[in-house]
C-alpha positions as CSV (number, residue, x, y, z in Angstrom):
1,X,91.0,135.6,152.3
2,X,89.2,134.4,149.2
3,X,85.6,135.2,148.8
4,X,83.3,133.0,146.7
5,X,79.6,133.4,145.7
6,X,78.3,130.6,143.4
7,X,81.0,130.3,140.7
8,X,82.2,133.8,140.9
9,X,85.3,134.6,143.0
10,X,86.6,137.9,144.3
11,X,89.9,138.8,145.9
12,X,89.4,140.5,149.3
13,X,91.7,143.3,150.4
14,X,93.0,141.3,153.3
15,X,94.0,138.5,150.9
16,X,96.0,141.0,148.8
17,X,97.7,142.2,152.0
18,X,98.6,138.6,152.8
19,X,100.0,138.1,149.3
20,X,102.2,141.1,149.7
21,X,103.6,139.6,152.9
22,X,104.4,136.4,151.1
23,X,106.2,138.4,148.4
24,X,108.3,140.1,151.1
25,X,109.0,136.7,152.6
26,X,110.1,135.4,149.2
27,X,112.5,138.3,148.9
28,X,114.0,137.7,152.3
29,X,114.3,134.0,151.4
30,X,116.3,134.9,148.3
31,X,118.6,137.2,150.3
32,X,119.1,134.9,153.2
33,X,117.8,131.3,152.5
34,X,119.4,129.9,155.7
35,X,117.4,132.3,157.9
36,X,114.1,132.5,156.1
37,X,111.9,129.7,154.6
38,X,110.4,130.2,151.2
39,X,106.6,131.0,151.3
40,X,104.1,128.6,150.0
41,X,102.4,130.6,147.2
42,X,99.6,129.2,145.0
43,X,97.6,130.9,142.3
44,X,94.3,132.5,143.2
45,X,91.4,132.8,140.7
46,X,89.5,136.0,141.5
47,X,86.9,136.0,138.7
48,X,86.0,133.9,135.7
49,X,84.5,134.8,132.4
50,X,81.9,133.3,131.8
51,X,81.1,134.0,135.4
52,X,78.3,131.6,136.1
53,X,78.2,128.7,133.6
54,X,79.2,127.6,130.1
55,X,77.4,125.8,127.2
56,X,78.6,123.6,124.4
57,X,78.8,126.8,122.3
58,X,81.4,128.4,124.5
59,X,84.8,128.7,122.8
60,X,87.1,130.2,125.4
61,X,87.1,130.5,129.2
62,X,89.2,133.2,130.9
63,X,90.2,133.2,134.5
64,X,91.5,136.4,136.2
65,X,93.5,136.4,139.4
66,X,97.1,136.3,140.7
67,X,100.4,134.4,140.3
68,X,99.5,132.4,137.2
69,X,102.8,132.8,135.4
70,X,104.8,132.3,138.6
71,X,102.9,129.2,139.5
72,X,103.1,127.7,136.0
73,X,106.8,127.5,136.3
74,X,106.3,124.4,138.5
75,X,102.7,123.4,138.2
76,X,100.4,123.4,135.1
77,X,96.7,124.2,135.2
78,X,95.0,121.0,133.9
79,X,91.4,121.1,132.6
80,X,88.9,118.2,133.1
81,X,85.3,117.3,132.2
82,X,83.8,116.0,135.4
83,X,80.5,115.6,137.3
84,X,79.4,117.3,140.4
85,X,80.2,114.2,142.5
86,X,83.8,114.6,141.5
87,X,84.0,111.8,139.0
88,X,86.4,112.8,136.2
89,X,85.2,112.0,132.7
90,X,88.1,113.2,130.6
91,X,91.2,115.4,130.7
92,X,90.7,118.0,128.0
93,X,93.9,120.0,128.1
94,X,96.0,122.6,129.9
95,X,95.0,126.2,130.5
96,X,97.6,128.8,129.3
97,X,98.6,132.0,131.2
98,X,98.8,135.0,128.9
99,X,99.8,137.3,131.8
100,X,100.4,137.0,135.5
101,X,96.7,138.0,135.9
102,X,95.0,136.1,133.1
103,X,94.6,132.4,132.4
104,X,92.8,131.1,129.2
105,X,91.3,127.7,128.5
106,X,90.5,127.0,124.8
107,X,87.6,124.6,124.4
108,X,86.7,125.0,120.7
109,X,88.2,121.7,119.7
110,X,85.5,119.5,117.9
111,X,86.6,116.6,120.0
112,X,85.9,118.5,123.2
113,X,82.6,119.7,121.9
114,X,81.6,116.1,121.1
115,X,82.6,114.9,124.6
116,X,80.6,117.7,126.2
117,X,77.5,116.8,124.2
118,X,77.7,113.2,125.5
119,X,77.8,114.1,129.1
120,X,74.8,113.2,131.3
121,X,73.0,116.5,132.0
122,X,71.3,115.0,135.1
123,X,74.6,114.5,136.9
124,X,75.5,118.3,136.7
125,X,78.5,118.2,134.3
126,X,81.4,120.7,134.9
127,X,84.6,121.9,133.5
128,X,87.3,122.2,136.2
129,X,90.8,123.4,136.1
130,X,93.0,121.9,138.8
131,X,96.5,122.5,140.2
132,X,98.6,120.8,142.8
133,X,97.7,117.6,144.6
134,X,95.0,118.8,147.0
135,X,91.4,118.1,145.9
136,X,90.2,121.6,146.9
137,X,92.7,123.3,144.5
138,X,90.3,123.7,141.6
139,X,88.0,126.1,139.9
140,X,84.7,124.8,138.6
141,X,82.2,126.1,136.1
142,X,79.0,124.1,135.4
143,X,78.1,123.1,131.8
144,X,74.5,123.8,130.8
145,X,73.5,121.2,128.3
146,X,70.3,121.6,126.2
147,X,67.5,119.1,126.9
148,X,67.5,116.2,124.4
149,X,64.9,116.5,121.8
150,X,62.5,113.5,121.6
151,X,63.0,111.2,118.7
152,X,61.0,112.4,115.7
153,X,58.3,110.1,114.6
154,X,57.8,109.3,110.9
155,X,55.5,111.7,109.1
156,X,52.9,109.6,107.3
157,X,49.3,109.3,106.2
158,X,47.3,107.4,108.9
159,X,43.8,107.8,107.7
160,X,41.1,110.0,106.1
161,X,37.7,111.5,107.0
162,X,34.9,111.6,104.5
163,X,33.3,111.5,102.0
164,X,30.2,113.0,103.5
165,X,27.5,112.1,101.0
166,X,27.6,114.5,98.1
167,X,25.9,113.5,94.9
168,X,27.4,114.9,91.7
169,X,30.7,115.6,90.0
170,X,34.1,114.1,89.7
171,X,36.9,113.9,92.3
172,X,39.9,116.2,91.9
173,X,43.5,115.4,92.7
174,X,44.5,114.9,96.3
175,X,46.6,117.8,97.6
176,X,48.8,117.4,100.7
177,X,50.6,119.7,103.1
178,X,54.4,119.8,102.9
179,X,56.2,117.3,105.1
180,X,55.9,118.2,108.8
181,X,53.1,120.7,108.3
182,X,49.4,120.3,109.3
183,X,46.2,122.3,108.7
184,X,45.9,125.3,110.9
185,X,42.9,126.9,109.3
186,X,41.7,128.1,105.9
187,X,39.0,129.7,103.7
188,X,35.8,128.7,102.0
189,X,34.8,129.9,98.5
190,X,31.0,130.5,98.7
191,X,28.5,131.9,96.2
192,X,26.0,134.0,98.0
193,X,22.2,133.5,97.6
194,X,21.2,134.3,94.0
195,X,17.5,134.9,94.7
196,X,15.7,133.6,91.6
197,X,19.0,132.6,90.0
198,X,20.9,129.3,90.0
199,X,22.6,128.8,93.4
200,X,25.8,126.8,93.8
201,X,26.6,127.7,97.4
202,X,30.0,126.1,98.4
203,X,32.5,126.2,95.5
204,X,35.9,125.5,97.1
205,X,37.8,124.6,100.3
206,X,41.2,126.2,100.8
207,X,43.3,124.8,103.7
208,X,46.3,126.6,105.3
209,X,49.2,124.3,106.3
210,X,51.8,125.3,108.8
211,X,53.1,124.6,112.3
212,X,52.2,126.1,115.7
213,X,55.9,126.9,116.2
214,X,56.0,128.9,112.9
215,X,52.7,130.4,112.0
216,X,54.2,132.8,109.4
217,X,55.5,130.3,106.8
218,X,52.3,128.7,105.6
219,X,51.2,126.8,102.5
220,X,47.7,126.9,101.0
221,X,46.4,123.7,99.4
222,X,43.1,123.0,97.5
223,X,41.8,120.3,95.3
224,X,39.1,120.9,92.6
225,X,36.9,124.0,93.0
226,X,34.0,125.6,91.2
227,X,34.3,129.0,89.5
228,X,31.7,131.0,91.4
229,X,31.7,132.9,94.7
230,X,34.2,134.7,97.0
231,X,36.5,133.5,99.7
232,X,35.5,133.8,103.4
233,X,38.0,133.3,106.2
234,X,37.5,130.2,108.5
235,X,40.0,131.3,111.1
236,X,43.1,129.6,112.6
237,X,43.5,127.2,115.4
238,X,45.0,128.9,118.4
239,X,46.2,125.6,119.9
240,X,47.1,122.5,117.9
241,X,45.8,121.7,114.5
242,X,42.5,120.8,112.6
243,X,41.5,117.3,113.5
244,X,37.8,117.0,112.5
245,X,35.3,118.3,110.0
246,X,31.8,118.0,108.5
247,X,29.9,119.3,105.5
248,X,26.4,120.8,105.2
249,X,24.9,119.1,102.2
250,X,21.5,119.8,100.5
251,X,19.7,116.7,99.4
252,X,18.5,116.2,95.8
253,X,15.8,118.7,95.0
254,X,14.2,116.9,92.1
255,X,12.9,119.6,89.8
256,X,14.1,122.3,92.2
257,X,17.5,124.1,92.3
258,X,20.3,121.7,93.5
259,X,23.3,123.2,95.3
260,X,25.3,120.1,96.5
261,X,27.6,121.1,99.4
262,X,26.5,124.3,101.2
263,X,29.0,124.9,104.0
264,X,31.9,123.3,106.0
265,X,32.9,123.4,109.6
266,X,36.2,122.2,111.2
267,X,37.4,121.5,114.7
268,X,40.8,122.2,116.3
269,X,42.5,119.9,118.8
270,X,41.3,122.1,121.7
271,X,37.7,121.8,120.5
272,X,37.5,125.3,118.9
273,X,35.1,125.5,115.9
274,X,36.3,127.1,112.6
275,X,33.5,128.5,110.5
276,X,33.0,131.5,108.2
277,X,30.8,134.5,109.1
278,X,28.6,133.8,106.0
279,X,26.4,130.8,106.3
280,X,23.6,129.3,104.2
281,X,20.8,127.3,105.9
282,X,20.0,124.8,103.1
283,X,20.2,121.1,103.7
284,X,21.6,119.5,106.9
285,X,24.9,118.8,108.5
286,X,26.6,115.5,108.1
287,X,28.0,113.8,111.2
288,X,31.4,115.2,112.3
289,X,34.3,112.9,111.5
290,X,37.7,113.0,113.2
291,X,41.2,111.9,112.5
292,X,42.7,109.0,114.4
293,X,44.4,109.8,117.7
294,X,47.8,111.6,117.4
295,X,47.1,112.8,113.9
296,X,45.7,115.9,112.2
297,X,44.3,116.9,108.8
298,X,47.1,117.3,106.3
299,X,45.4,117.0,102.9
300,X,42.3,117.4,100.9
301,X,40.4,115.9,97.9
302,X,37.1,117.4,96.7
303,X,34.3,116.3,94.4
304,X,33.1,119.1,92.0
305,X,30.5,119.1,89.3
306,X,31.8,121.2,86.3
307,X,29.6,124.0,84.9
308,X,26.5,122.7,83.3
309,X,25.9,125.4,80.7
310,X,22.2,126.0,80.7
311,X,21.6,123.2,83.3
312,X,21.5,123.2,87.1
313,X,25.0,124.0,88.6
314,X,26.0,122.6,92.0
315,X,29.8,123.2,92.0
316,X,31.4,121.5,95.1
317,X,29.5,118.5,96.3
318,X,31.8,116.5,98.7
319,X,35.2,116.3,100.2
320,X,37.7,113.9,101.8
321,X,40.4,115.1,104.3
322,X,43.7,113.3,104.8
323,X,45.1,112.7,108.3
324,X,48.9,112.6,109.0
325,X,50.7,111.6,112.2
326,X,51.7,114.3,114.6
327,X,55.2,114.4,116.2
């Protein structure tokens, strides 16, 4: 008997006993062919390696069992790519017996790999070795093909959000994330309250570019920035990327101390808010502006007033955020 579970075969003891009887019958046939018929002996695959399935990266399949060399004297072991319904796609070669107990199928040919990649994974592709004419004389291993990746959309600028209404200064150069990175979070450079001194509040916005799949390799981008203050962490989106933002801007104070932009707040795709733990309450928040659908912030340009010497310094006054298409 030949036991089978899934794609892994095992030789039962009663099968081995039967095979010994066939060997004895073969000897009797050799000694007295007129009295004893030759036994019908076909090869048996007891186990396979890989035991369950193969992938396009598999280089060699080994089959372990009985009678390989003896059988190959009259019948080769032919290998095929086929589907579960029995449709043969392509003959891919002949398996070679290295000993009476081991059969090897080399599938590292680039041509074979290319054919495997073209198989329809929904039809349960297989590699089968077959012998003889009967349809059930075969050993099958399923091929596990990776899911096809969706076509990659072009990475491009699709819009911008801002400006938000700041008053003074000049626009710096636009800075953009590397291709296929979007803003995950960042930092704000803020000068704390000066008491009776000249306040400048928000001085710089530093955005951190990366991907959700690789949150280690990130790139910091920033446009123009003022010279005062310290950096405060905004945080990082846990899901998706930064898709919206707004600025807190103090209106013109006339003869009072002008500060320009005071704070910034961002929103992630999942609605999470990114803000620092140091906030100033001057001025009011602009309306929140969002990137177009299927895009996220990928760049920045800021408007900064240079140091005024003995005059009233305001540092960062306004910003624009660039939106790029998502995959």
